[in-house]
C-alpha positions as CSV (number, residue, x, y, z in Angstrom):
1,X,12.8,18.8,17.4
2,X,10.3,20.9,15.4
3,X,7.0,19.2,14.5
4,X,7.0,17.7,11.0
5,X,10.7,17.8,11.1
6,X,11.5,13.8,12.2
7,X,12.2,11.9,9.1
8,X,11.6,8.5,10.8
9,X,8.1,9.6,11.8
10,X,7.5,11.3,8.4
11,X,8.3,7.8,6.8
12,X,6.3,5.9,9.0
13,X,3.2,8.3,8.3
14,X,3.9,7.6,4.4
15,X,3.7,3.9,5.2
16,X,0.7,4.1,7.1
17,X,-1.1,6.4,4.6
18,X,-0.1,4.2,1.6
19,X,-1.3,1.0,3.5
20,X,-4.7,2.8,4.5
21,X,-5.4,3.9,0.8
22,X,-4.4,0.4,-0.5
23,X,-7.2,-1.2,1.5
24,X,-10.0,1.4,1.6
25,X,-11.6,3.7,-0.9
26,X,-10.4,7.3,-0.5
27,X,-13.8,8.7,-0.9
28,X,-15.1,6.5,1.9
29,X,-12.4,7.7,4.2
30,X,-13.1,11.3,3.6
31,X,-16.8,11.2,3.3
32,X,-17.7,12.2,6.8
33,X,-15.2,15.2,6.7
34,X,-16.6,16.3,3.3
35,X,-20.1,16.3,4.7
36,X,-19.0,18.3,7.8
37,X,-17.3,20.8,5.7
38,X,-20.2,21.2,3.3
39,X,-22.8,21.2,6.2
40,X,-20.9,24.3,7.6
41,X,-21.8,26.3,4.6
42,X,-25.5,25.2,4.7
43,X,-25.6,26.4,8.5
44,X,-23.9,29.7,7.8
45,X,-26.6,30.4,5.0
46,X,-29.7,29.2,6.9
47,X,-28.9,28.6,10.7
48,X,-32.7,28.2,11.3
49,X,-33.2,25.7,8.6
50,X,-36.2,27.9,7.5
51,X,-35.3,27.8,3.7
52,X,-36.6,25.2,1.2
53,X,-33.8,22.5,0.6
54,X,-33.1,23.6,-2.8
55,X,-32.5,27.4,-1.9
56,X,-30.6,26.4,1.1
57,X,-28.2,24.1,-1.2
58,X,-28.0,27.0,-3.9
59,X,-26.9,29.5,-1.3
60,X,-24.6,27.0,0.5
61,X,-22.9,26.3,-3.0
62,X,-22.4,30.2,-3.6
63,X,-21.0,30.5,0.2
64,X,-18.6,27.7,-0.6
65,X,-17.4,29.2,-3.9
66,X,-16.8,32.6,-2.1
67,X,-14.8,30.9,0.5
68,X,-12.9,29.1,-2.1
69,X,-12.3,32.5,-4.1
70,X,-11.2,34.2,-0.8
71,X,-8.7,31.3,-0.2
72,X,-7.3,31.7,-3.9
73,X,-7.0,35.6,-3.4
74,X,-5.1,35.3,-0.1
75,X,-2.9,32.7,-1.7
76,X,-2.1,34.8,-4.7
77,X,-1.6,37.7,-2.4
78,X,1.0,35.6,-0.4
79,X,2.7,34.6,-3.7
80,X,3.0,38.2,-4.9
81,X,4.4,39.3,-1.5
82,X,6.9,36.4,-1.4
83,X,7.9,37.2,-5.0
84,X,8.5,41.0,-4.1
85,X,10.8,39.9,-1.1
86,X,12.7,37.7,-3.3
87,X,13.3,40.7,-5.7
88,X,14.5,42.8,-3.2
């Protein structure tokens, strides 16, 4: 069976997810992942850690915005491509 197609496993996953979020703060659960994601951009803009902290943070924020904008562009292009395929 293809991954993600088993309804029993999907339901069990939902139950587990709801239990987790009922007993823990969602921000705490994802905090380490979020830190790692943001750290990625700091390393990208200043791999040798030579910039002042404020400048590294400013550049990292711009790198993150560029990454998100590229994702949005890719998504828009995929939607446009899908819409063209549907129209014929």
